N, C-alpha and C positions, 0 to 999 in steps of 0.2 A: 433055541427058542421055539421048539415045535408047539403046535396048538395055541399060538399066541393070537389074540384078537386085536387087529389094527384097524377095525372098521372106522371109516371117516377120519383117520389120523392124518396129520400133516407130517410127511416124512421126506420132504424135499432135501436133496443133497445129502441124504443119510447113507452111510456105508453099511451094507449087510454082507460084505465079502466073507465067504467061507462059512456063512451062518447056516445052521440046521433049522429050516422053517417049515418042515413038513406039516401039512394040514392047518397052517396058519391062515388067517382071514384078513384080506386087504380090501374088502368091499368099500367102494366109494372113497378110497384113500388117495391122497395126493402123493405119489411116489416119484414125482418128476425129478430127473437128474440123479436119482439114487443109484447105488452100486450094488449089484448082486453077483459079483464075480465069484465063480466056483461055489455058489450056494446050492443047498439042497431044497428044491421047490416042489417036491412030490405032493400032489393033491392040494396045493395052495390055491386059495380062492381069490382071484383078481377081478371079480365082477365089478364093472363100471369104475375101475380104478384108473387113475391117470398115470400112464407109463411112458409119457413123452420123455425122450432123451435118456431113458433108463438103460443101464448097462447089464445085459444078461449073458455076457461072455462066459463060456465054460459052464453053462447050466444046462439042465434037461427040461426047461420049460416047454410046454407043448403048444401046438397050434390052437387047440381048444382053449387053453388058458389065455393066450394072446387075443383070440377073437372075443372073449368075454369082457375085455377091458374097454374102458371109455375111449382111450386113444393110445396108440403105440408109435405115433409119429416121431421119427428121429431116434427111436430106441436102437441100441446095438444088440442084435439078435445073436443066438448061438452060432449061426452059420456065417456070421460076419456081415450080413446084409443089414441095411437100415430098415427100421419099421416104417410102414406106410399105412395111412388111413384112406378111406374112400373120399374122393372129391365130393364136396357138398353141392357142387354145381352139376346139373344134368347137362351132358354134352359140353363140358368145359374143354377137355381135350377133344377137338372136333372130330367127329366120325363121318366119313364121306358116304357111307352106305346107310346112314340113318335118314330120318326126315330132314327137311331143309334146315330148320333151326333146332329141332329136337329138344324141347325143354325151355327154349328161349321164346319170349313173346315179342314178335316183330311189331314195333310201334309205328314206324314210318319208313318209307323208302324201300329199296330192294337190296337183298343180300344173297350172295350165292356162295358155293364152296368150291375150293380148288385143291388139287393135289400137288404137293411140292415136288419139283423135279430133282431135288437134292436128297431128301431123306424119306420120301413117300408119305410124309405127314400131311394132314388135311388142315385147312384153315378157312375162316370166314373172310370174304372179300366184298368190298362195296361194288354194287352193280349199277346203281343209279347215281351218276355223277352230278346231276342237276340239283338234287335236293338232299343228298346224303342219306343216311339211314340210322335208325335207333332200334336196339333190341334190349330187352331186360329180362331178368329172372328174379323171383322172390323166394327166400328161404324162411321157413317157419322155425324161429329160434327155439321154441319150446320143445322141438323134437330132437335137438342136438345140444342144448345147454340148459342146465338147472341153475338159475341165478342165486339160489340159496346155498347150494353146495359149492358152486364154483363162481363166487361173486367177483373174484379177481381174474378175469379172463379177457381175451381180446380176439377179434376176428382178424384173420390175415388173408388178404386177397393178392394172389400173384397173377400176372398176365404178361404175355409177350405180344406186342403190337408194333405198328409203325407209328410215326408221329402224327399221322392223320386221323388217329383214333383216340377218343377220350374214354377213360375208364372211371366210373364213379361208384362208390360204395355208400349206401344210405342205411343208417340204423333207424328203424321206424317203430312207432307205437302200434297198438292193435288197430287204431283208427286211421293209420296211414300218415300220422304226423312225423316229419323228419326230426329226429332227436340229435343226430350227428351225421356229418357228411364229409367224406374224404374223396379227393380226386388225384389222378395222375395224368399229366399232360405236358406237352412241350411248351404250352402257352403259360404266361405268367399271370397267376391269379392272386389278387391282394389278400383274399381270405383263405388261401390254400397253403397248407404246411408242407406239401410235397411238390417239388419242382424237378422235372426231368428234362434236360436239354440235349438233343441229339441232332446230327445233321439230317438232311432230308432223306438220305438213302439208308440211314441206320434204323435198326429196330430198337424198341424200348422194352426192357424187361426189368421188373422189380416188384416190390411188395407195397401194399397199402395196409396199414394197421389201424384198427379202431377199438378202443376200450369199450367193452360191453357194459350196459347199465340195465338195472332190473326193469326199467320202463320199456325197454326194447322188446318187441315181440317178433319183428321181422327184419331180415337183411335184404336189401334190394341192390342188385348188381346191374348197372346201366352201362351199355356200350354204345357210344355214338361214333359213327363213321362220318367224318366231315366231308362236305361236298368239295369238288375241285373245279376251278374254272378252266383248267387245262385238262382236256380229255386224255392226254397221254399219261397223266399222273394217276389214272384211275386205280391201277394196281398197287399204288402206294398206301392205300387204306385197307389193311387186313389185320386180323386178330386171330390168335390161337393160344392154346394152353392156359385157359383161364381156370385157376384153381383157388378154391376157398376152403379154409379150415379154421377150427377154433383152437387157439392156444390157451389151454386150460391152466388154472392155478399159476398165474403169472407172478404171484407174490414170491415165488422161488427166486426170480431175478432180483428182487429187492434184498434177498438174504445173502446174495453173493458177496463174499468178503466180510460178512458180519460174524462175530464170534458167538453164534447162536445156533443151537441144535434143537430143532422142533420135533419132539417126540410125544407131546401132550395130545390127548384126545380132545375132540370138540365138545365134550360134555362138561368142560370146565368153563363156567360163565365168565369168571374174572380173567382167565387167560385169553378167552376169545375176545373180550372187550379190549384188553391190552394189545393183542396182536393186530386187531383191526385198526386201532388208533395208530399203531406203529406204521402199518402199511399205508394208511391215509397220509401220514406225514411225508413218507417217501414219495408217494404219488404226487403230492402238491409240489415237492421240490423238483420233480422231474418234468412237470408241465411248463 
């Protein structure tokens, strides 16, 4: 299939194993979870294509091709390594030789950085035990997500903290109105769908996911270090490895186990309406 045009095609979970695809075009295509085992990919255009979890084992895909893609997170690369995307959060993995918060906006209290004695990693730690501390960072969604091309997508926030720290993800409109809000905490919240319970000495690590909506223009990440009445517990409030990424084209998860092969282009109005209706039905069932 050389010289084939797959621009904006939905090709999730499709197998291209051993296919000859030289000079084919996958611009803005959703190729999530697809298989390219032992395929010929010379001069293939993957510009802004979603290559998350795609298998490129035994191919000669180049670094330039991979860099042109929208995302390669979780892809299986020819060298056997998993694909990685840049963290959308500035100073998410804390850097000790940067400015104090470096990209984070300190709203209240005092935060400092410390170097781990175990693995030399750096982390944020509460310095003001009387009042706690709050820092936040905002991400412009329009720079990383096109709501028309990737309507079925979600933000995924990973963090590693102690149970004295609250992580909150807000999906906001252009004017700052909160459209959706998700939290991760040891405390029990009546309106919170994510509950994590650990002992006082354990760390918490996990994901917060949020379905993106076209009304959303910003993502706000808020980190609250709770105050301690016991000064000896000060070092229990720390945070590191805050990672935010966009999981594009999540309709592929809806297709798992379904006897359906999506090869149609998005220029089919009737197919697009049918597919969107089908995805909406599944999303309602999952909520």
